[in-house]
C-alpha positions in Angstrom: -6.2 6.6 23.4 -5.7 8.3 20.0 -2.0 9.0 18.9 -0.3 10.3 16.1 2.5 8.5 14.3 5.8 10.5 13.8 7.4 7.7 12.0 6.4 5.0 10.1 6.1 2.0 12.8 5.6 -1.7 11.0 3.1 -2.9 13.5 1.0 0.5 13.8 0.9 2.4 10.7 2.1 4.9 8.6 3.8 8.5 9.6 1.4 10.8 10.3 -1.8 8.4 10.8 -3.5 8.3 13.4 -4.2 5.2 15.5 -6.2 4.2 18.8 -4.1 1.8 21.1 -3.9 1.3 24.7 -2.9 3.8 27.0 -0.2 2.0 28.6 1.7 1.0 25.4 1.4 4.9 24.3 2.7 6.2 27.4 5.3 3.5 28.3 6.6 2.9 24.6 5.3 5.5 21.9 5.3 8.6 23.7 9.1 8.4 25.4 11.2 6.8 22.1 9.0 10.0 20.2 7.4 8.0 17.9 4.2 9.2 18.5 2.3 12.0 20.5 -1.0 11.9 21.9 -3.8 13.4 19.4 -4.9 16.5 21.3 -7.0 19.6 19.4 -3.7 21.1 19.5 -1.5 18.4 18.2 -4.1 18.1 15.3 -3.4 21.1 14.1 0.4 20.6 14.5 -0.6 17.0 12.5 -2.2 18.9 9.7 0.9 21.0 9.0 3.6 18.2 9.8 0.8 16.3 7.3 1.3 18.2 4.6 4.9 18.6 5.2 5.4 14.5 5.3 3.3 14.2 2.0 5.6 16.7 0.0 8.7 14.6 1.5 7.5 11.6 0.6 6.5 12.9 -3.1 9.8 13.8 -3.5 11.4 10.4 -2.2 9.1 8.7 -4.6 10.3 10.9 -7.5 14.0 10.4 -6.2 13.5 6.7 -6.6 11.8 6.3 -9.8 14.8 8.4 -11.4 17.0 5.9 -9.4 14.9 2.6 -10.8 15.0 4.1 -14.3 18.9 4.1 -14.2 19.1 0.8 -12.4 17.4 -0.7 -15.2 19.6 0.3 -17.7 22.5 -1.2 -15.6 23.2 -4.9 -15.4 26.7 -6.4 -13.1 28.6 -9.1 -14.0 29.9 -11.4 -11.2 32.9 -13.6 -11.9 33.1 -16.0 -9.6 35.5 -19.9 -8.9 33.6 -22.1 -10.2 34.9 -26.4 -9.3 33.7 -29.7 -11.1 30.3 -29.7 -13.5 30.1 -25.4 -13.0 29.7 -25.7 -9.2 30.3 -22.4 -7.4 32.2 -22.6 -4.7 30.1 -20.5 -1.9 27.6 -18.4 -3.8 26.6 -14.3 -4.9 24.8 -12.6 -1.6 23.4 -9.0 -2.1 27.2 -7.9 -1.0 28.2 -8.8 -3.8 25.9 -7.2 -5.8 25.7 -4.1 -3.8 29.9 -4.2 -4.2 29.4 -4.9 -8.1 26.5 -1.7 -8.8 29.1 0.3 -6.6 32.0 -0.4 -8.9 29.3 1.1 -11.6 28.5 4.1 -9.8 25.4 2.9 -8.2 25.5 3.2 -4.6 23.1 0.6 -3.4 22.3 -0.8 0.6 22.7 -4.2 0.5 19.0 -4.5 2.6 17.7 -3.0 0.0 18.7 -5.7 -2.8 15.9 -8.7 -2.5 17.3 -12.5 -2.9 15.1 -15.3 -1.4 18.1 -17.0 -1.1 22.0 -16.8 -2.4 22.8 -17.7 -5.8 24.8 -20.8 -6.2 24.6 -21.6 -10.0 25.7 -19.7 -13.0 23.5 -17.6 -14.8 21.5 -14.4 -15.9 19.2 -13.7 -12.5 16.9 -11.0 -11.9 17.2 -9.1 -8.8 14.8 -7.0 -7.2 16.0 -4.0 -5.5 13.5 -2.2 -3.2 14.4 1.6 -3.7 11.1 2.9 -2.0 7.8 1.5 0.2 6.6 2.0 -3.6 9.3 1.6 -6.1 11.0 -1.3 -7.0 13.7 -2.2 -9.7 14.8 -5.3 -11.4 18.5 -5.0 -12.1 19.9 -8.1 -14.4 23.0 -10.2 -12.6 25.8 -11.9 -14.6 27.3 -14.9 -12.8 30.4 -16.0 -14.8 33.1 -18.5 -14.2 36.4 -17.0 -13.3 
C-alpha cells in the first residue's frame, strides 16, 4: 500500500515522501496516528500542494538554523568545576551543563541537540557539536576550568 508521510519518520523517510508499506502497518499504525495518509489521486494533489509548503518551511528552518550556527560559532562557554588531586573532576560536564552555560550567554539550546559521545571528565578545551537541524551542525568551544 502506498502512503504519503505527513511528518518525518525515522524508519520510513521524510515528510512528503511517498513510501510503500504493508497494508496492515498503514491501517493499524500510520493512518490512525496521522503520520501518513493513503496515496489516492485526490491525495496526490493535496500532496503536491503540501510538498510546496513543506519545502518552503524546511528552507526557512534551515536558514534560521544556519544563522544560529553562525552566532554559536562565535561563542565559547566556560564551565568552572570542582577538582580534586591531580586535577580530576568530581563528576563530569554533561549536555545540561553546556546548555545552562549557553543560556547564560543568551543562546537557548535544547540539551538534546548537544552531542557528546561521552561526558567530559577532564579539564581542557573541547569542541562540542550542536545539531540545530538535520543538515546544520554548529561547533562550540567549551572551556572546562577549575573553580
